[in-house]
N, C-alpha and C positions, 0 to 999 in steps of 0.2 A: 795790585803787580807791588814789586821792589824794581825800586832804582839807585843803586848804588846803599846810602842806609836809611835813604828815606821810603812810605810809601804813595805809592804815584797811583790814581785814576786814571785810567787814559776813553775814549768814548769815537765814536766812528759812525759817521752821519753823510747819509745825500749819496749818490752813482756811483756802482765800484767799477763804472765803466770812465767816467768821467772828473776821477784825482778825489775819492772823500773827506770832509775835516774831520781831523781826528785831534782834538784837544787831550789837554792832561794837569791836568790838578798835580801840585810835591806837596804834598800837608807837610808846615811845617816841625813834626816832635817827630825824630828818630824809631826805626824800627829796632826792639831790643829783643836780643835774640831769647829765647827759654822762656820768651816773657807774654800768655795766652791776648789777643785783644777781639773784642767784639767786638763784629761789623754788623749795620742793617744798614742795608739797600734800599728805597723805594723808585721807582721806577714807574713815572708816565710813557710812552713807548706813542711818543710823533713824529712828523717829521718835518713840524711846522714847530711854531710859538704856543702853543701846548705841552708840550714836554715838558716835563719835569727830571732831576734825578733829585734828591736824598738822600744821603748819607753820614750816620751815626757811627762814629766807635765811643766804643767802651761809654751808653746811656747818653752822650751830647753831638748835639749834630756837630760837624762841622764841613760839612759843604751844601749848600742847598742853588742849581741851578734853573735857568726856564731855558726851555728853546729845543730848536731836535734834537735826537737821539735816539733813533733809526739807521 
């Protein structure tokens, strides 16, 4: 997602009936209108510590986070 002038990754996990957890990460490099960006996302969906999210931007790993993500 785009929030203000920055790219943002938002997660949501947990039970919808009991207030799920919704962390977000704001990437420091701003959005540049008119410029292509190549994103690659890997996700190992898991409700526990076995989960994993990896995000690459233009071939560079910009985020790696373990933990729940379903």
